[in-house]
N, C-alpha and C positions, 0 to 999 in steps of 0.2 A: 423487502426490497418496497419500493414507491409502488403506490397501485393505481393503475391506469386510471385517466377520469372516465367516468360512465352518467353520463347526462340522466336525470329522473324521468319519469313519464312524464311529470307537467313542466320541463322544461328547468327547474332547480339543479345547479351543476356542481354541488356538494363545495366540498375546498377549494376547489382550481377557480371559484369565484371570488375566494377572500382572500383580503391584501395581504401582503406578509407580516409577521410581528414587528413591532418598533423598538429598538434600544434592546439589542442583543449583549447583553455581559456574559464575559467568559474571564472567570478567576481562578488561578492555581492554585492548587494546595497540596499537601504532601499525598501523592501517588495519584494524583484525578487534576481535571478541570472541572469548575462548576458551571456551566450555565442557565442563564436566565434571562427570561424577557418581558418584555408586558404583553398581558393577554389580548387576543384579540375576543372579543362579546358575540360573534359567532360561531366560534370555534371548539368543534368536540375533543381536537386533538391535537397534538404539533410534533412533527418528524425533522427531527435532529439530524444533518449532516456534517461531513468533514472531508475535507482536501488535506493533500499534503503541500500546497501553495496556493496563494491568494486567488488567482487565477482559474482555480479548478484542475482537472473535474472532482466534483463534490458528489459523496457518494452520502445515500441514506446509513445512519449508524448503525449496525446489528450488533445489540447486547446479546444475539445466542437465545433468545426465549422462542422463536420456531416460530412466530404467529405475528401477530401485528407489532411494527415497530414502533408506531406513534404514541406516546403518552400523553395523558390528558394536560398536564399542567408542568409547570418549572416549578424547582429547579430541577435540573438533572448532571448527574455526576458523571463523565466518562474517564473512567478509570481503565480503560484499554488501550492509554496510550503511553509512549516510554519518559521517564523522567530527561527532561532537557530539549525536547524534540518537539520545536514549534509543530500544530496543525489547524489551520482553519476550518473556522465552524460558522454554520448558516443554520435557520431553521425557516421551518413553512407550513402551514396551518395543515392539519392535515385530517380525515375520519378515516372511517374504513373502505371507502372505495376511490377518493382523490386526493391529493394533495396541490398545494397553491405553489406560489413563485416565492423564492428563497427571498430570505431578508441578507440586508450586506452584511459580508462576510466580518470576522472580529478573527485575533488570532490569540492562543494560550498554547502554555506546554507543564504538564504536572510536575509539580517540585519535587526532589529528591530527600531533602529538609523541612521541616515545618514547625510549628507548636504541637500539632497530634493532639490539642484537648478541645474538648467540648464542654459547653455550659446548658443545662438544661431547668430552665426555671419553672416551678409548679406554681402557679394563684390561685384568684378565687373562681368563683363559679362560673363556667361556660355555657348553662343549659344542660340538657338533658343527652347522654350519650348515646347516641344513634348503636344499632345493635345488626350489620346486613347479614351478619351470619347466620341470624339464628331463621330467617323465613324458610330455609332449605338447605337441603344437600344431596349430591349425588348419589346413585347406588348401580349396580349391577342391573341390569331387570331382574323385576322382583318375584319372578317364577322360581329363581335360585331360594327364593325362600323356603319352595318346597322339598330342596334338594335334600339327599339324605346319605350321597356319597360322600368321600373325602376330600383333601388338598393337604399336601405335610399332615398326613393322619389326623388334622380334624373335619368333623363334619361341618360341610357349605351352609346348610340351611340355618343349623343352629346358631352357628359363628355369627353369620352375616345379619341376621336377626337380634342378636347381644349387640354387636359394632353400633347397628341403627339405632338402639335402647339407650346405648352409651351416650352418642350424639345426641339423644334427648335429655338425657337425664343431666349428665356432664356439662354441655356446650349450650343448651336452652335452643337447641334446632328444632323447630315445628312440622315439617315436610319434609318430601323424601322427592326428589324427581327421578324418573330411570327410564330405560325406552322399552319397546317391545311389547305393550300391554294387550296388542291387538294380534303379538305372533300366535300362529300355530300350533305351538306347544299349549298354549292356554285352548285352544279349539273353539276361538269365539266365535268363528263364520265357516259354514263351509254352504252349499248349492247341491240341493236334491231335487231331482227331478226337474231341473229349471228353476225352483225355487231357494230365497236364501232361507238359511238356516242359523239363527243366532242361539249362542249358548253359551251365559255368563259364569257356569259354577265354577269356571276355573281363575276368572277374575273374582271370583266371592274370596274364593281360599287364600289369594296369594291377598287381598286388599285388608281379610278377614285375621290373617297372620302380621299385616304392618297394624293395623290399629290395634293390638296386643301390647305394641311399642308404645301408644299415646303420639304415634306419627301420623302425620295425614301425606296423603298422595296427590304431588301434582301431575297430573295424568295426562302424559304427553302423547299422545295421538298417532301413534306407532308400534310397529311397521305395514304393510299391506298383507291380508292375508292372501295364503297363495290361490285361492278361490276367485277372488278377487281380483285380482292384479293383470293390468294390461300383460306385463312382460315380468313372468313368475322365474325366469332366470337370473335377473336383474339381484345381487342380494349381497351382502355386506356382513363381516363379522363369521366367527368360524360357526355359529349356530344357524348362517345361514338367513337372515333378516331380508326379507324382501321390501327394494327401495321402489319399487315401479310405481306410478299412477293408477288407481283406479281404471278396469275398464267398464264400469259401469257406475256414473256417478251419482243416478239415483240410490243404487245399493250401499256406495259407500257412506251417504247420508242418512240412509236408514240404521245403518251400523253404528256410526257416531251417537245418533239419537234415540237407537235402544240402548247403547251403552249409558249414555247420561241416565235417561227414565229409570232403567234398571237401578243403578247408586243411589238415585234418590228415593227410591221404593225402598231399596235394601237399608239404606244410612240412615235416611230423613233428611228434607229438605232445609230444615234449619242448620244441620251436621254441611252437607254438601256447598250450600249457599257462605256460608261463613268461614269455611276452614280447607274446601279443595279448589282446585281451578284447574283449569285445561289448555293443554297446549298443543299446537297445531304443528307435528310433525318435529324434526329434528334435523338442522344444519341441510337445508334443501339447496343451498346456496352454493353445496359442496355436489359434485358428478358420484361420491362414492355412496351419498345418502339419497338422494332425489334424481333418478334417472327420466325424469321428464324436464320440460320446460321453467324459466320464469315465471311465464303466463300459466302453466299448467297446475304450479306450486298456487300461487295468488288465487285463482278457482277452487284448490282444494282448501285454502284456508275460508274463503267466503262459504261454501258447502257446510264445511265444518262447523265454522263459527253460529250460521244462522241453525243445523241443525241443533247443534246446544241451547241455543235461548229458545227454540219453539220448547223445548222442554220447561224453561221457566225465564223470566228475565233476568233474576238475580244470579244466576249462573256467570262463573269468571271464565272468558276466555282471552289468548293472547298467542303473540308468533312477534317476530318469522322464527324464532329458534335458530337463527343462523349462527355460521363462523363469524368472528372475526370481523362482527357489525354489521355485517353484508346484509343486503336487500332490507336494511331497514327503513329507509327512503323513500324504496319503491314501492313498499307496505302500504305506507302512513299516503303516497299518493295514490298508489288504486284506492284506498278504500274512503276519498275522496269522491268517487265517484261510484263505486259498489255500493259502500255505506253498511256494510256488513260491520259487525260491533267489535271494538277492542279495547280488553281493560287491561292490559300492559302489554308493555313493548319486550321481549326476550330477546338476548344473544348472547354468545360465548367469546371468550378471551384467554389466553395463555401466556405466560411467559412475562405479564406486563400488568400496570392497571388499568383496570377499566376506562374507557374512553369516558367521555363526556356527553352522553345524547339529548342532556335539556334542551341547548339549542336547536337541534333538529326537530325535537318534537313541539317548541315554538312556532317554529317554521311553518308548522301544519297545524297550528291552533290546536295542537293537543299537550298545552302545560299543564304538568299536575299528572301527566298520564304515569302512574308508576313504572319504573325501568326496573328490571329481574335481567340480570347477567346468570344464564341458571346454569352455563359450565363455565369453571375458571378454576386456575391451578398454575403450577410451577411450569408445566411443560405441557402441551400437546400429543407428546411421543411417547407409545407405549414401552414398556422396559427401559426408561434413561435414567438411570440412575440419581439424578438430581431428588428426585421426588423424597429420597428417602436422608436427606442430608439437614444438617443446621440450616442451612444456605436457603432452603427449601421453608425452611420455620420462620425466618424473619422477612422473607417475600411475603409470605402469607401477611405478615403483621403491616408490613410497608401497602401492600394492596388494599388491606382491609381499612388502612387508616384514610388512603388516599379515596374511598370510598365514601365516605361518613357525607351525611348530609346531602348528597347526590343520588344514591340510589339506595333501592328499598331493598334489594335483596342482590347479594355476591353469595353464589352457591358453589361451594368448592367440591368439586371433582375428583374424587369419590371419598366417601367414610370408609370402606372397607377394601382391603388387599384380596378377597372373595371376589374376582373380577377378571372375567376370561372372553370378553372379544376378540382379542389374538391368541385366545390358546390360556391353559391353566398356569398359576404360577410355579414358574420350574423350580425356587428356594425360597427361605426365609424374605431377605430382604432382594427385591429382585427390580427396582424401583417404578413398582406398582404405583399406581394412581392415588390410594388409601391412606386415610388422615392413623387406621387403625392397620395391623400386619395379618397375614393369615395368624391366627393363635391371639388376636385382640392386642397385643403389645403396642402402647402407644408411642409412635415415631416422635420425633422433635417438633415435627408440621403439629402434632395432634398437640401438643403442650402449648404451643405458642396461642393456639386458637383457644384452650384450656385459659389461658393467663387473660385473655380478651374475657373470656366469658365472668371469669373473676373478678374484673372489674364493677364498681356502682353505675349507678344510675345518672350521677349527677355527674357531668361530664366539668374536669378543671380546666384554666387558661394554662397553656402549655407554652412558653420561649425556649427557644433552642439558638442558640448560637455556636460559633467556633469552628473550629477548622471541619469541616465536611458536616455541616449543619443542616438538614432540612433533605438533602440528597444521598448520605450517607446515615448517618446519626439522625432517629427522630423519637420523640415519643408521644404518648399518651398517659394521661391519668383521669382519675374518677374515683367518686367519695360515695361511699353507701350511707343509707340513712344513721345506722348506728357509729356514724364517724371514723369508719375505717377509709383510707385512703390508698389506692393502690394504682404504682407507676410502673408502667412498663416501656422501656428503654431497648431500642436496637441497633445495631449496625448493619448495614448492607446495600452492596451496590447491585442494580439491575443487571450488570454483566455477568453473565454464567458462566464466561471465562475463568472465571475468579470463584467459582462454589467452594474450592478447596482453601480458601483464604486468601491474605497476602499483609504479611505486618507491616507494610506500607499502610494500609488503611485501619487497621489497631488503632483505638483511642482511649486516652484516659478521659472519665467522665467524672464533671463537678454538677453533682445536683444539689438542687437547693427547692428546698418545701415550707411555705409562707404555712405557719400555722397559729394559731390563736395563743396569747401570751402565756408564758406558765403550764403549757398541756404537756401530756407527757406518753410516749408510745411505746409499745414492743415492735421492734423493726426485726423484720424478715427479708433477706432477700436470696431467692430463687434467680439459677442461671440456666440458660440453653445453650449451649456451647462443645466442643468437639470432648470435652471430658465432663459434661455435666449433661443430664437428663435427656441421655442419647445412648438410647437400644441398641443403636445397628453398632455405635462401636464395640459395646459390648459384646455382641455374639459376635462378633470379628476375631477378637480376641479367645474366644472358648470352641468355635466352631469346627477347627483343623480338617478344615476341605470339606464338611459336610455338607449338604442342599440344606436340611431341616433338623432343629432339634430332635433330642431321642426322649425316651419319657423321662428322665433323671433331670433332663435340659430345662424342661417347659415352664416347672416350677422353679427353677433356678432364675431363668429371665424372667418371669411374672412378678419376683422378689427385688430383683434390680429394678423394674421398671417404676422410676418413680421420677416425680419432680422435684430436682436436689438443691438443695440449700448450697448458697458459695459460701456461706459463715454460718457462725453459731447466733442464734437471737440473741439481740443486745437491746436497752432499754436507754431512752433520750427523749430530755425534756428541753424544753423551748425557753432562751432565757434573754431578758431585755428586749424582747419582740424581733430578736433575729430569727431569720428563718433557719429550720434544720439542712445542714448539711452533709452530701455524704461525697466519699469520691471512689471511683474504683475503675478498673480497666477491663475494656472493651470488648473482644476482639472483633475484627470480621469476617465469616457472620458470628455474631452474637446477639444473646436477650439477657438483659435484665428484668427482672420484675421485685419490687421493692414493697412491701406490706406495710403499712403503717396503721399499728392496732391501741388505741387510747387506751391507757391504763386499767380501766372500770371494763371496756367488754372483754380487752385480754383475760382480768380475773372470771368475770362471767364464762365466756368460753371456757375456760382449764375447769372451771366446777359443771358444765353441763357435761364436760367426759370424763370425771372422776378423776380430777388433776387437784392436786393441792393450788391455791392462786400465788405466784411468784410474790418474792418480796417487793416495794414498794419503792425501795431504792432506785436511782437510775445511775446507768451507768455510760458512758461513749464510747 
């Protein structure tokens, strides 16, 4: 829904003061209407509206993501309409707090027939490929690393540690963000005889375990220790995290300062300054996570940030760690007055690509401040089955691609289904937030992120055209230093009413790759769809009503849990200066990854693994 206008503390009114986008276009295609518009320079995002008549009423188009409806940019594919039924569309500038006036409306209806084909052209160098998934990933609170009890017959701490190691080793992730490092299960704070007592030995055990995975923590300063809480009865989650402001602000400052100083002493100043960061609280703009007022959170931020910096000026601290891009402007406005430090802006969003916060930062004179979306995923809802689907995998690619070049970190929430905010997982695939299941089986969206990690560092120019280009079918391509080329193509709508697919949105893809004349490659084509790289579907076929695999089924599932090739590898060569060309069907939702390895690299690679090189002949 459209959010109400909330004027900022310095009078900046947010999106409501922005003019509507101009030149709104609505182009019908098979199963969709594609909307696009001229961008507005100060816009963080745009809210698409739809009506049954030219005069309205216009309502925000709800794609079912359960969070922010505004998108960061066009094009926007509306796949929720009925073929042949004309609808009227308008668009407004929007952010996490307000929406502006509507554009002039346009009308269109989805087609029932159409070309249903898309062309993807891969060309020359386009700079370095940004990797916003690498800075961090989310996790259940890290004291779970110490757990020795079991879920689904699997030891919780052991498997969570292995899941985080996989995220580092296979996805390139460098840090982990988690809640509750200050909760009472780690015993960091108590009062005795009217005096505050700090004990960071539990934190040490947790962070020592984490460091063994080669990951570093983003230290989220949450939640409130019971002895320090003003309202200790205000809690969240099954583990009873206290969401209250402190009853003594000086004691809170001493605790934060003491924690930072202890970490510097234990792990080293260079380590903490260069690889760690501190984030103040979690989603304080939601009553479920902060029982205080906005003013009290801003005070919490000031007190915490100054306490961190009092230990060393190089320590990084940021916030507001809000839901749905809320309170970002309020924090920026407040810091103009308070002067407290801010090294990064952090916020969260689900079910959508992240908004573009750069114009907002520029409005407060903070151009270039890193933007960290410290929680992001397909849905904010626990036990939502969409998270285990191929749709979630393609959604992940679309969101990450949208973030390239404008977001420093887009952190998937979370790595592992060992996650118990609202209770233990009831069965193997239960709609958990994890990329990895209990048992560390790789879900479809894990494989999607693994494909991004498989891309080289040199981004290649990609042009996509045809029926659904940009709003449904899109692509990324990159080159490794050894000449290998990776191309990932996906087909997905933002509409979560289509998570199970829609034949009207399936597409024929023609892929054309420019390579040097005479260059020869081995081609491998990997696929994520309902029948490939989908361990969820495999379990459904073998479970026979069981909630968890038995001792004999776990190894079978592990053997089946592969990134599948769509067809056997082949060899091709460029002729007469023409690009290499490939044609394949791509369902919605679906993902194809084509890897082109120069034959010299392929032969070297096969020798390295003790296999004979293939013959040098080329087949198409």
